[in-house]
N, CA, C and O atoms as CSV, one atom per row, in Angstrom:
chain,resi,resn,atom,element,x,y,z
A,1,MET,N,N,28.490,-18.466,-58.300
A,1,MET,CA,C,28.215,-17.423,-56.988
A,1,MET,C,C,29.521,-16.760,-56.797
A,1,MET,O,O,29.433,-15.537,-56.688
A,2,LYS,N,N,30.960,-17.363,-56.716
A,2,LYS,CA,C,31.862,-16.128,-56.424
A,2,LYS,C,C,31.997,-15.545,-57.727
A,2,LYS,O,O,32.579,-14.477,-57.534
A,3,LYS,N,N,31.813,-15.654,-58.714
A,3,LYS,CA,C,31.983,-14.501,-59.732
A,3,LYS,C,C,31.110,-13.314,-59.252
A,3,LYS,O,O,31.443,-12.130,-59.308
A,4,TRP,N,N,29.997,-13.783,-58.793
A,4,TRP,CA,C,28.921,-12.432,-58.592
A,4,TRP,C,C,29.343,-11.633,-57.418
A,4,TRP,O,O,29.152,-10.422,-57.309
A,5,ILE,N,N,29.956,-12.425,-56.507
A,5,ILE,CA,C,30.625,-11.641,-55.328
A,5,ILE,C,C,31.770,-10.948,-55.722
A,5,ILE,O,O,31.863,-9.781,-55.342
A,6,LEU,N,N,32.724,-11.457,-56.452
A,6,LEU,CA,C,33.924,-10.824,-56.930
A,6,LEU,C,C,33.258,-9.420,-57.822
A,6,LEU,O,O,33.658,-8.260,-57.728
A,7,LEU,N,N,32.370,-9.828,-58.509
A,7,LEU,CA,C,31.854,-8.597,-59.399
A,7,LEU,C,C,31.136,-7.239,-58.638
A,7,LEU,O,O,31.232,-6.067,-59.003
A,8,VAL,N,N,30.547,-7.665,-57.713
A,8,VAL,CA,C,30.012,-6.591,-56.479
A,8,VAL,C,C,31.398,-6.077,-55.637
A,8,VAL,O,O,31.481,-4.931,-55.197
A,9,PHE,N,N,32.173,-6.806,-55.520
A,9,PHE,CA,C,33.384,-6.447,-54.764
A,9,PHE,C,C,33.956,-5.113,-55.400
A,9,PHE,O,O,34.136,-4.030,-54.844
A,10,ILE,N,N,34.226,-5.529,-56.888
A,10,ILE,CA,C,35.155,-4.600,-57.900
A,10,ILE,C,C,34.151,-3.476,-57.933
A,10,ILE,O,O,34.790,-2.435,-58.082
A,11,LEU,N,N,32.957,-3.247,-57.866
A,11,LEU,CA,C,31.947,-2.431,-58.238
A,11,LEU,C,C,32.095,-1.406,-57.135
A,11,LEU,O,O,32.123,-0.209,-57.422
A,12,LEU,N,N,32.191,-1.829,-55.874
A,12,LEU,CA,C,31.978,-1.135,-54.644
A,12,LEU,C,C,33.270,-0.341,-54.096
A,12,LEU,O,O,33.221,0.684,-53.416
A,13,ILE,N,N,34.479,-1.035,-54.538
A,13,ILE,CA,C,35.748,-0.525,-54.364
A,13,ILE,C,C,35.890,0.754,-54.605
A,13,ILE,O,O,36.249,1.365,-53.599
A,14,PRO,N,N,35.726,1.530,-55.720
A,14,PRO,CA,C,35.916,2.978,-56.040
A,14,PRO,C,C,35.070,3.797,-55.026
A,14,PRO,O,O,35.543,4.804,-54.499
A,15,SER,N,N,34.053,3.440,-54.809
A,15,SER,CA,C,33.092,4.110,-54.092
A,15,SER,C,C,33.681,4.322,-52.530
A,15,SER,O,O,33.653,5.334,-51.830
A,16,LEU,N,N,34.267,2.880,-52.227
A,16,LEU,CA,C,34.839,3.003,-50.832
A,16,LEU,C,C,35.855,3.653,-50.849
A,16,LEU,O,O,35.844,4.519,-49.974
A,17,LEU,N,N,36.868,3.633,-51.536
A,17,LEU,CA,C,38.159,4.490,-51.464
A,17,LEU,C,C,38.307,5.525,-51.630
A,17,LEU,O,O,39.134,6.183,-51.000
A,18,PHE,N,N,37.261,6.173,-52.875
A,18,PHE,CA,C,37.244,7.536,-53.026
A,18,PHE,C,C,36.188,8.593,-52.776
A,18,PHE,O,O,35.914,9.643,-53.358
A,19,ALA,N,N,35.575,7.839,-51.494
A,19,ALA,CA,C,34.368,8.512,-50.785
A,19,ALA,C,C,34.786,9.592,-50.593
A,19,ALA,O,O,35.940,9.745,-50.194
A,20,GLN,N,N,33.892,10.713,-50.847
A,20,GLN,CA,C,34.338,12.525,-50.413
A,20,GLN,C,C,33.475,12.992,-49.398
A,20,GLN,O,O,32.382,12.426,-49.390
A,21,LYS,N,N,33.638,13.800,-48.598
A,21,LYS,CA,C,32.675,14.243,-47.564
A,21,LYS,C,C,31.739,15.354,-48.427
A,21,LYS,O,O,32.133,16.274,-49.145
A,22,THR,N,N,30.419,14.960,-48.117
A,22,THR,CA,C,29.127,15.923,-48.720
A,22,THR,C,C,29.156,16.833,-47.959
A,22,THR,O,O,29.385,16.718,-46.754
A,23,TYR,N,N,28.801,18.466,-48.887
A,23,TYR,CA,C,28.381,19.488,-48.260
A,23,TYR,C,C,27.055,20.126,-48.858
A,23,TYR,O,O,26.612,19.827,-49.967
A,24,THR,N,N,26.632,20.794,-48.225
A,24,THR,CA,C,25.347,21.563,-48.686
A,24,THR,C,C,25.217,22.943,-49.299
A,24,THR,O,O,26.107,23.635,-48.804
A,25,ILE,N,N,24.640,23.506,-49.989
A,25,ILE,CA,C,24.729,24.653,-50.733
A,25,ILE,C,C,23.843,25.444,-49.888
A,25,ILE,O,O,22.695,25.004,-49.930
A,26,THR,N,N,24.005,26.606,-49.027
A,26,THR,CA,C,23.325,26.867,-48.031
A,26,THR,C,C,22.030,28.001,-48.848
A,26,THR,O,O,20.863,27.996,-48.457
A,27,SER,N,N,22.355,28.596,-49.610
A,27,SER,CA,C,21.229,29.310,-50.519
A,27,SER,C,C,21.332,29.488,-51.744
A,27,SER,O,O,22.507,29.406,-52.103
A,28,GLU,N,N,20.543,29.721,-52.652
A,28,GLU,CA,C,20.175,29.634,-54.411
A,28,GLU,C,C,21.689,30.492,-54.384
A,28,GLU,O,O,22.070,31.181,-53.437
A,29,THR,N,N,22.355,30.289,-55.522
A,29,THR,CA,C,23.507,30.937,-55.844
A,29,THR,C,C,24.002,30.379,-57.378
A,29,THR,O,O,23.769,29.252,-57.815
A,30,ILE,N,N,24.681,31.367,-58.020
A,30,ILE,CA,C,25.033,31.216,-59.270
A,30,ILE,C,C,26.705,30.521,-59.353
A,30,ILE,O,O,27.525,30.935,-58.535
A,31,VAL,N,N,26.985,29.811,-60.043
A,31,VAL,CA,C,28.245,29.083,-59.994
A,31,VAL,C,C,28.991,29.240,-61.405
A,31,VAL,O,O,28.502,28.924,-62.489
A,32,GLY,N,N,30.035,29.686,-61.233
A,32,GLY,CA,C,30.967,30.009,-62.521
A,32,GLY,C,C,31.513,28.620,-62.855
A,32,GLY,O,O,31.992,27.885,-61.991
A,33,VAL,N,N,31.412,28.272,-64.244
A,33,VAL,CA,C,31.932,27.026,-64.785
A,33,VAL,C,C,33.545,27.049,-64.306
A,33,VAL,O,O,33.847,26.226,-63.442
A,34,THR,N,N,34.354,27.732,-64.693
A,34,THR,CA,C,35.881,27.833,-64.988
A,34,THR,C,C,35.884,28.979,-63.539
A,34,THR,O,O,34.917,29.628,-63.142
A,35,GLN,N,N,37.194,28.960,-62.988
A,35,GLN,CA,C,37.687,30.117,-62.289
A,35,GLN,C,C,37.678,31.390,-62.967
A,35,GLN,O,O,37.548,32.456,-62.366
A,36,SER,N,N,37.806,31.290,-64.122
A,36,SER,CA,C,37.965,32.759,-64.758
A,36,SER,C,C,36.374,33.586,-64.778
A,36,SER,O,O,36.095,34.781,-64.675
A,37,ASP,N,N,35.533,32.383,-64.955
A,37,ASP,CA,C,33.894,32.718,-65.197
A,37,ASP,C,C,33.677,33.235,-63.824
A,37,ASP,O,O,33.095,34.306,-63.654
A,38,PHE,N,N,34.085,32.574,-62.913
A,38,PHE,CA,C,33.786,33.201,-61.464
A,38,PHE,C,C,34.327,34.266,-61.461
A,38,PHE,O,O,33.424,35.102,-61.415
A,39,ASN,N,N,35.485,34.854,-61.487
A,39,ASN,CA,C,35.923,35.915,-61.207
A,39,ASN,C,C,35.185,37.020,-62.186
A,39,ASN,O,O,35.208,38.193,-61.814
A,40,ILE,N,N,34.625,36.728,-63.251
A,40,ILE,CA,C,33.825,37.417,-64.153
A,40,ILE,C,C,32.508,37.783,-63.198
A,40,ILE,O,O,32.135,38.946,-63.047
A,41,LEU,N,N,31.997,36.894,-62.712
A,41,LEU,CA,C,30.435,36.943,-62.030
A,41,LEU,C,C,30.868,37.813,-60.766
A,41,LEU,O,O,30.005,38.505,-60.226
A,42,MET,N,N,32.281,37.804,-60.235
A,42,MET,CA,C,32.242,38.672,-59.133
A,42,MET,C,C,32.544,39.972,-59.359
A,42,MET,O,O,32.328,40.860,-58.534
A,43,ASP,N,N,33.032,40.140,-60.431
A,43,ASP,CA,C,33.284,41.473,-61.013
A,43,ASP,C,C,31.983,42.148,-61.369
A,43,ASP,O,O,31.739,43.285,-60.966
A,44,ALA,N,N,31.080,41.410,-62.177
A,44,ALA,CA,C,29.658,41.803,-62.448
A,44,ALA,C,C,28.988,42.075,-61.190
A,44,ALA,O,O,28.382,43.143,-61.111
A,45,ALA,N,N,28.994,41.189,-60.064
A,45,ALA,CA,C,28.404,41.564,-59.010
A,45,ALA,C,C,28.727,42.934,-58.224
A,45,ALA,O,O,27.910,43.741,-57.780
A,46,ALA,N,N,30.230,42.986,-58.164
A,46,ALA,CA,C,30.578,44.475,-57.616
A,46,ALA,C,C,29.993,45.762,-58.359
A,46,ALA,O,O,29.748,46.815,-57.769
A,47,LYS,N,N,29.789,45.539,-59.798
A,47,LYS,CA,C,29.318,46.601,-60.812
A,47,LYS,C,C,28.187,46.457,-60.644
A,47,LYS,O,O,27.576,47.407,-61.134
A,48,LYS,N,N,27.362,45.530,-60.057
A,48,LYS,CA,C,25.811,45.492,-60.093
A,48,LYS,C,C,25.260,45.256,-61.430
A,48,LYS,O,O,24.269,45.934,-61.703
A,49,ASP,N,N,25.707,44.403,-62.368
A,49,ASP,CA,C,25.872,44.177,-63.792
A,49,ASP,C,C,25.140,42.874,-63.997
A,49,ASP,O,O,25.661,41.846,-64.430
A,50,SER,N,N,23.661,43.044,-63.580
A,50,SER,CA,C,23.013,41.586,-63.666
A,50,SER,C,C,22.836,41.152,-65.347
A,50,SER,O,O,22.546,40.021,-65.737
A,51,TYR,N,N,23.043,42.136,-66.065
A,51,TYR,CA,C,22.935,41.411,-67.758
A,51,TYR,C,C,24.095,40.653,-67.876
A,51,TYR,O,O,23.983,39.509,-68.316
A,52,ARG,N,N,25.265,41.111,-67.541
A,52,ARG,CA,C,26.548,40.101,-67.456
A,52,ARG,C,C,26.293,38.697,-66.812
A,52,ARG,O,O,26.643,37.616,-67.286
A,53,TRP,N,N,25.650,38.905,-65.698
A,53,TRP,CA,C,25.538,37.252,-65.144
A,53,TRP,C,C,24.453,36.731,-66.153
A,53,TRP,O,O,24.563,35.522,-66.355
A,54,LEU,N,N,23.387,37.369,-66.867
A,54,LEU,CA,C,22.544,36.644,-67.613
A,54,LEU,C,C,23.304,36.194,-68.769
A,54,LEU,O,O,23.123,35.004,-69.027
A,55,GLU,N,N,24.144,36.846,-69.572
A,55,GLU,CA,C,24.971,36.583,-70.735
A,55,GLU,C,C,26.141,35.480,-70.224
A,55,GLU,O,O,26.686,34.881,-71.151
A,56,LEU,N,N,26.524,35.190,-69.070
A,56,LEU,CA,C,27.178,33.986,-68.661
A,56,LEU,C,C,26.170,32.943,-68.713
A,56,LEU,O,O,26.373,32.018,-69.500
A,57,LEU,N,N,24.929,32.936,-67.879
A,57,LEU,CA,C,24.134,31.663,-67.974
A,57,LEU,C,C,23.758,31.485,-69.281
A,57,LEU,O,O,23.991,30.320,-69.605
A,58,LYS,N,N,23.239,32.177,-70.249
A,58,LYS,CA,C,23.066,31.963,-71.746
A,58,LYS,C,C,24.049,31.342,-72.378
A,58,LYS,O,O,23.780,30.397,-73.119
A,59,GLN,N,N,25.312,31.754,-72.197
A,59,GLN,CA,C,26.608,31.225,-72.835
A,59,GLN,C,C,26.688,29.902,-72.055
A,59,GLN,O,O,27.058,29.123,-72.933
A,60,GLY,N,N,26.576,29.281,-71.070
A,60,GLY,CA,C,26.928,28.102,-70.610
A,60,GLY,C,C,27.941,28.183,-69.743
A,60,GLY,O,O,28.479,27.133,-69.393
A,61,ARG,N,N,28.411,29.471,-69.214
A,61,ARG,CA,C,29.557,29.722,-68.620
A,61,ARG,C,C,29.236,29.937,-67.039
A,61,ARG,O,O,30.126,30.156,-66.218
A,62,ALA,N,N,27.763,29.841,-66.693
A,62,ALA,CA,C,27.640,29.695,-65.566
A,62,ALA,C,C,26.011,28.915,-65.293
A,62,ALA,O,O,25.132,28.692,-66.125
A,63,PHE,N,N,26.029,28.676,-64.068
A,63,PHE,CA,C,24.398,28.000,-63.960
A,63,PHE,C,C,24.242,28.241,-62.322
A,63,PHE,O,O,25.125,28.430,-61.485
A,64,MET,N,N,22.881,28.170,-62.179
A,64,MET,CA,C,21.935,28.261,-60.975
A,64,MET,C,C,22.044,26.939,-60.048
A,64,MET,O,O,21.921,25.868,-60.642
A,65,VAL,N,N,22.230,26.910,-58.857
A,65,VAL,CA,C,22.115,25.796,-57.803
A,65,VAL,C,C,21.342,26.368,-56.724
A,65,VAL,O,O,21.602,27.453,-56.203
A,66,SER,N,N,20.227,25.482,-56.350
A,66,SER,CA,C,19.117,25.783,-55.472
A,66,SER,C,C,19.708,25.521,-54.062
A,66,SER,O,O,20.526,24.602,-54.028
A,67,ALA,N,N,19.450,26.149,-52.903
A,67,ALA,CA,C,19.589,25.704,-51.570
A,67,ALA,C,C,19.402,24.253,-51.198
A,67,ALA,O,O,18.260,23.883,-51.468
A,68,GLY,N,N,20.114,23.368,-50.697
A,68,GLY,CA,C,20.027,22.138,-50.277
A,68,GLY,C,C,20.637,21.231,-51.343
A,68,GLY,O,O,20.438,20.018,-51.268
A,69,THR,N,N,21.358,21.740,-52.317
A,69,THR,CA,C,22.102,21.080,-53.233
A,69,THR,C,C,23.269,20.653,-52.627
A,69,THR,O,O,23.995,21.361,-51.929
A,70,LYS,N,N,23.500,19.104,-52.989
A,70,LYS,CA,C,24.421,18.385,-52.204
A,70,LYS,C,C,25.900,18.533,-53.237
A,70,LYS,O,O,25.891,18.246,-54.433
A,71,VAL,N,N,26.918,18.954,-52.613
A,71,VAL,CA,C,28.080,19.039,-53.293
A,71,VAL,C,C,29.299,18.494,-52.713
A,71,VAL,O,O,29.360,18.482,-51.484
A,72,SER,N,N,30.353,18.005,-53.433
A,72,SER,CA,C,31.617,17.711,-52.755
A,72,SER,C,C,32.616,18.844,-53.476
A,72,SER,O,O,32.573,19.433,-54.556
A,73,VAL,N,N,33.486,18.855,-52.402
A,73,VAL,CA,C,34.606,19.964,-52.635
A,73,VAL,C,C,35.789,19.477,-53.165
A,73,VAL,O,O,36.556,18.772,-52.509
A,74,LEU,N,N,36.000,19.841,-54.414
A,74,LEU,CA,C,37.239,19.568,-55.456
A,74,LEU,C,C,38.526,20.365,-54.959
A,74,LEU,O,O,39.546,19.739,-54.670
A,75,THR,N,N,38.481,21.448,-54.883
A,75,THR,CA,C,39.519,22.384,-54.943
A,75,THR,C,C,39.209,23.501,-53.811
A,75,THR,O,O,38.124,24.048,-54.013
A,76,THR,N,N,39.848,23.935,-52.757
A,76,THR,CA,C,39.816,25.299,-52.001
A,76,THR,C,C,40.815,26.230,-52.559
A,76,THR,O,O,41.903,25.825,-52.969
A,77,LYS,N,N,40.413,27.648,-52.585
A,77,LYS,CA,C,41.159,28.518,-53.146
A,77,LYS,C,C,40.885,30.004,-52.200
A,77,LYS,O,O,39.877,30.628,-52.532
A,78,LEU,N,N,41.544,30.469,-51.296
A,78,LEU,CA,C,41.163,31.790,-50.896
A,78,LEU,C,C,39.762,32.245,-50.881
A,78,LEU,O,O,39.402,33.207,-51.561
A,79,GLY,N,N,38.921,31.545,-50.085
A,79,GLY,CA,C,37.366,31.960,-50.268
A,79,GLY,C,C,36.827,31.479,-51.200
A,79,GLY,O,O,35.858,32.143,-51.571
A,80,VAL,N,N,37.049,30.468,-51.848
A,80,VAL,CA,C,36.683,30.078,-53.069
A,80,VAL,C,C,36.373,28.627,-52.894
A,80,VAL,O,O,36.935,28.087,-51.942
A,81,TYR,N,N,35.645,27.952,-53.575
A,81,TYR,CA,C,35.544,26.212,-53.624
A,81,TYR,C,C,35.214,26.042,-54.862
A,81,TYR,O,O,34.224,26.587,-55.349
A,82,GLN,N,N,36.191,25.084,-55.669
A,82,GLN,CA,C,35.743,24.309,-56.606
A,82,GLN,C,C,34.809,23.224,-56.267
A,82,GLN,O,O,35.162,22.362,-55.462
A,83,VAL,N,N,33.465,23.192,-56.900
A,83,VAL,CA,C,32.663,21.700,-56.364
A,83,VAL,C,C,32.174,20.999,-57.402
A,83,VAL,O,O,32.066,21.439,-58.547
A,84,ARG,N,N,31.837,19.788,-56.992
A,84,ARG,CA,C,31.256,18.954,-57.939
A,84,ARG,C,C,29.566,18.697,-57.429
A,84,ARG,O,O,29.433,18.225,-56.300
A,85,ILE,N,N,28.541,18.938,-58.076
A,85,ILE,CA,C,27.238,18.719,-57.791
A,85,ILE,C,C,26.808,17.558,-57.798
A,85,ILE,O,O,27.030,16.959,-58.851
A,86,LEU,N,N,26.195,16.920,-56.907
A,86,LEU,CA,C,25.787,15.560,-56.475
A,86,LEU,C,C,24.452,15.355,-56.554
A,86,LEU,O,O,24.063,14.187,-56.583
A,87,SER,N,N,23.493,16.435,-56.605
A,87,SER,CA,C,22.216,16.410,-56.336
A,87,SER,C,C,21.608,17.346,-57.350
A,87,SER,O,O,22.324,18.291,-57.682
A,88,GLY,N,N,20.461,17.257,-57.881
A,88,GLY,CA,C,19.783,18.256,-58.380
A,88,GLY,C,C,19.838,18.200,-59.926
A,88,GLY,O,O,20.372,17.237,-60.477
A,89,PRO,N,N,19.270,19.258,-60.664
A,89,PRO,CA,C,19.580,19.312,-61.871
A,89,PRO,C,C,21.017,19.252,-62.763
A,89,PRO,O,O,21.234,18.869,-63.913
A,90,MET,N,N,21.705,19.682,-61.946
A,90,MET,CA,C,22.952,20.088,-62.439
A,90,MET,C,C,23.962,18.936,-61.864
A,90,MET,O,O,25.173,19.122,-61.746
A,91,THR,N,N,23.296,17.727,-61.524
A,91,THR,CA,C,24.125,16.750,-60.812
A,91,THR,C,C,25.387,16.388,-62.064
A,91,THR,O,O,25.190,16.150,-63.255
A,92,GLY,N,N,26.316,16.429,-61.541
A,92,GLY,CA,C,27.575,15.812,-62.458
A,92,GLY,C,C,28.521,16.894,-62.791
A,92,GLY,O,O,29.691,16.558,-62.977
A,93,PHE,N,N,28.113,18.490,-62.927
A,93,PHE,CA,C,28.516,19.444,-63.084
A,93,PHE,C,C,29.717,19.904,-62.392
A,93,PHE,O,O,29.599,19.457,-61.252
A,94,SER,N,N,30.842,20.579,-62.474
A,94,SER,CA,C,31.617,21.199,-61.414
A,94,SER,C,C,31.691,22.628,-61.873
A,94,SER,O,O,31.551,23.036,-63.026
A,95,GLY,N,N,31.980,23.454,-60.581
A,95,GLY,CA,C,32.114,24.824,-60.752
A,95,GLY,C,C,32.643,25.362,-59.751
A,95,GLY,O,O,33.013,24.639,-58.826
A,96,TRP,N,N,32.834,26.980,-59.679
A,96,TRP,CA,C,33.311,27.532,-58.686
A,96,TRP,C,C,32.280,28.709,-58.041
A,96,TRP,O,O,31.519,29.433,-58.683
A,97,LEU,N,N,32.458,28.685,-56.772
A,97,LEU,CA,C,31.681,29.319,-56.070
A,97,LEU,C,C,32.068,30.040,-54.913
A,97,LEU,O,O,33.140,29.621,-54.478
A,98,PRO,N,N,31.563,31.014,-54.227
A,98,PRO,CA,C,32.176,31.716,-52.574
A,98,PRO,C,C,31.943,30.444,-51.693
A,98,PRO,O,O,31.032,29.639,-51.888
A,99,ARG,N,N,33.026,30.350,-50.542
A,99,ARG,CA,C,32.983,29.424,-49.625
A,99,ARG,C,C,31.711,29.894,-48.830
A,99,ARG,O,O,31.322,28.956,-48.135
A,100,GLU,N,N,31.046,30.837,-48.706
A,100,GLU,CA,C,30.353,30.877,-47.392
A,100,GLU,C,C,28.968,30.311,-48.257
A,100,GLU,O,O,27.932,30.252,-47.596
A,101,PHE,N,N,28.919,29.978,-49.411
A,101,PHE,CA,C,27.590,29.301,-49.527
A,101,PHE,C,C,27.392,27.978,-49.380
A,101,PHE,O,O,26.273,27.483,-49.516
A,102,VAL,N,N,28.592,27.189,-49.051
A,102,VAL,CA,C,28.894,25.625,-48.813
A,102,VAL,C,C,29.010,25.502,-47.363
A,102,VAL,O,O,29.794,26.154,-46.674
A,103,GLN,N,N,28.086,24.523,-46.892
A,103,GLN,CA,C,28.059,24.345,-45.271
A,103,GLN,C,C,28.366,22.521,-45.238
A,103,GLN,O,O,28.429,21.925,-44.163
């Protein structure tokens, strides 16, 4: 019995020690896998180059997340967040997106 209690305790410690605040994506958006990919996405958006977005999506350098997706913030830089996806089909992936899409 004591072994089971010890095992449960050991399994729960990491989640208790490293729990992060959960945020929500406010609207469907595209996420750059790396900060460089994110910068390319923002440049393409400024030039209204939707084909560049499609190219990055097809290459796996960007992915879409829908509104309501749960994330944790890993890094913050001047209006940009690096997030880990916690819900939905991209669970476990991380990427960069504009801060205004995270609430």
